[in-house]
N, C-alpha and C positions, 0 to 999 in steps of 0.2 A: 508472590504477595502483592499487592499495590494499595499503598495509604492515599488514600483522598482527603483534605482538608476542608474545613468550612470554617468561616465564623459568624455564627447568628446577626442578622440584621434588625433591626427595631420592628419592622415588620413583621417578622416572626417570633416575636416576643407572647408567652403564654400559649405558644404549638407545643405540641406532646413531640419527641425527639423522634418515634417512629415515622410519623407523618411526613416532618420537615424532612428529615433522610430521602424518602419516596418519593416525595415532590421534587428535590434537588437532584438527585439522580435516575434518570429515564430508565435506567440498568436493573432498579432493583423494584420490588414491589414491597407493600407495607409489612406483609409477613415474612417475606426473605429479610427485612433489615431487624425484626422481631429477633428470630433465630440468629443472628449474629450479634446483636446485644446479648443474648443467654449465650453465646459461644465469645463474650468478653473479646469481641471484633470491635466495639464502639467503645468511643473513650469523650468524658465531656470534662474537659477542664483537669485533664487528669487522670480522671474516676470514672469507673464502669456506672452507667446510668440505671435505673429502671427504665422499664419499657414506658410507662406512661408518665416519665419525666417531663417538665415544661418548661422551656428553654428560657432563658432570659438574655436581652442584648448583649451582644458581647462574648457570649458564651464561645469555646472553641471546640470545635469536633473533629474527632479525628477517626474516620471510618476504614478498617482493614480489612478489603474484598481479596479472599483464598482465590487462585489462580482453579478454575473451574477443570475437572476430571476427564478429562477428553474420552470420547468411543473409539473405537478403534474403525479407521477407517478399512473399507470394503473393495475388493477389486470390483471394475466393471467394465464390460467389454464397448470402451468407445474409442472409434478410428482416433489416430495419432497423425498427425502430419510431422514426421519425423526426418531431420534435416543431416543429422549424422549420430552416429551410435559405433562404438567398442564396448571392449569388455569393462571400460572404468565409468564413459559417462555416456551419455545422450544430451544432444539439442533439439528441441521440437520447437516447431514454429505452432504458437498457441494460437486460435482460432479468437474473435472480439467475442464477448459474452460469457466465455469460459471461466471460472472460479478455480485460483491454483489449489489450495486446498480447503479440505471442508471445514466450516465453522457454522456458528448461528443461523440460519436462514437458508444455508447450503451444505446441507448435510450430505448430498452425493450430486452425484454427475460432474464431478470436479477433475481435472488434470491429476490429482492424486491417485484418484481412485481408477484412472485409466492406465496410469503407470503400473500400481498394482497389480492390474489385469497381464500388463505387456511385459513387465521386468520378474513378476513373480517375486521370490524375497531377494532378488539380487539389485537392493536400494541402500544408500546410507540410511543407516540409525540415527544419524547424529543428532537430528531436528525432531526427532519422537516419532509417535505411529500416526501423528495427523500429518506430518509434513518429509514422510521418508523421502531422502533424493535431494529435497529441496535448498538447493543455493543459497540462491535469489529468486525474487519474485516480481510479475509485472501485476498491473489492476485489471480485475475482470473483464472492462470494457477495452482494455489496450491489448492489441494482436502483439504477436511476433515473439522472437527466438528468446529459448528459456533453458538453461543448462541446468541436467540433473544430472548428481552423481552415484552411482551405480554401486558405492563402496564407501566407506568413512575413510579411506587414504586418500581419495580423490576428493573427496569433501571438504579435508582440511586443506589441500595446499590450493583447491579453488576459493576457499572463502579466506585463505592467505592475501591471494591476488587481490580480491577486491579490494579487503581491508588497506593495500599498499598502494591501491588506485593503478595498478599494472594491468587491469581487466579492462579492454576498451568495449563500450559499449553505445551504439549510435542509434538514432529515433528518428522518425519523420514525422513531421505535424503538419497539420493545417492550423494556424492561430488566426484569431480574430485583429482586424486592424492592419496598418499596413506598417512593420519594423524599417525606420528611416535607413538604420545603419546597415551594411552589407553583412558585417558579421561582429560579434563581442562575446562578451563573458557576465554571466550573473553571477556575483559571489553574495551570497544571503543567508543568513543561517535559518533553519527551518525547526521549527518544535511543535507540540501540539495547540491546537488552537484552545485558547481559555475558555469560552463557552460552549464549543460544539466541538465534542470529543471525537466524533466520527471525521472532522475537519484537520490538516495542517497548515500552518501559516509562517511567514517571516517573522521572526520573532528574536531577540537577543535573550528573553528569559526561558531556562531551561531546553535549551536548542542545541543544536549541532551542525559542524560548518555542512555547507551545501554549495556547490560551483557546479552550473551549467554553462557551457559551449553552445552558441548557436549561429548558423550559417543561414543567409536566405537562400533558397534554391529559385523559387520564383514570386513573382508578386502578382496580385489579381487584387479586382477592384473589393475592399473592403474586408481581405484576408492576405496573407502571407503564408507561403509553404515553403517549411525550413527544416533546415536536418538540425539535429540537438544530442550533442555527446555530453555524457554524463562522467566528470570525475569523481562526483561520491555517488552515492546511493542512497539516498534518503527518503521514506513514506511520501507516494505524491510530487517528488520532487519536479519535474519538468512540470506537472501541473499548477505547482504553486507559486513556480518561480516566472513563468509565461503571464499567469492570471498576475504575478504582482508587477512586472512588466507593463500590466494594460492589454495585453496581448493574450488571452487567456485559448485555450486548446479549444479550438470550433467542437460543439457539441457537447462539452465537459458540463455535465449536469450540477456538478458540487462547487465549482470554480471560475463558472461562466460567466455568474452573475445574470445583467440583461440583456447578454449576447448569446446565453444559450439558446442552440440549435437543438431542438426536441427531433424533427426530423431525423439527424443523425445518428438516435437511437445509441449515444454514447462518445465521447470523445474520439478524435480523429489524430489519433497517436499510433502508430507503429514502431515496435523494436524491430530495425530491419538490418542491422550488421552488430556480429559480436567476435572478437578476438581475443583470446588470451593461450597460456601456456600449457598443452596437454600435461597434466600432472605427472604420468608417469614417463613419457617420453621427453618431455620439457621442449617440444618442438611447438613452433607457434601454430595455432589452430584459427583458420579465419573465415567466417560462416556469413551468408548472407542470407534474406527473403524477401522475395519480390513484396511490393506493394498490395495489398489485397484489394478485395473489388470494391467493397464500399469506401475503399479511400481514392480509388483512382474516377469510380464515379463521381464522387464529388469535387475531384478536378477539374475532370469534363464539364459537370456543369459551373464552373466557375469560369472555365474559359469563353462558355457562352453568354456569360455576362455583359 
């Protein structure tokens, strides 16, 4: 469950509580808010209100949103680019545009649907029926390598490596502008954006440590081709850190701002390298995936500028 807290401003004085919450929370309809009030999931100044209660300036509202009951993901015969596979895990090169697991707006056609078809029942159940085998993830419009655990034993040990930062993940990206330094480190905590719940931001409030190392590969006119190594793995980490530096990833529709290149149809970001200890053999497994065509085509365009 998730608690969302609000304080009624002067402009909302006299407004019904159900209308107020539906206006402030884009995820909820007015009828959904009314049901939450009936279920005593809403309090105003510590008390459960009537649905027609009118707010006063300064009223403190707490809305408790229960976790949705997920539907079961179904197998789909979707081709996979498998870079490595054995009895414990597989590593897939995810194409740009593919969502990792089912969610609102993307109920099917995801990597999980493809994995269920390919692996059958041989996937870790630690992350539940919507995310079987998923140890870590990459964004829909980011391409590249992703590890999938086939059993809970492998999942636990792989997750522990990520937690201990002994799991190496390298990306390549084209970012806007010219990065002056040849290499460097961004150490800036990341948390949920205060007003846009779909975005992350660099912030000290309710945040977690986030560290990204970067190295310039090639400089072009107006753009820089970089390698990025994750020390931590926060949501949208590279995209947030690069944007915070003033060098958003080219084509990023969320963090690109005025530099957003719509023709790229998504951010130019590829998870090309991964290295970790195999959970069963304890041997180092190092894998890489070549830059996809969308990426190399953009580099060719930049070379001609």
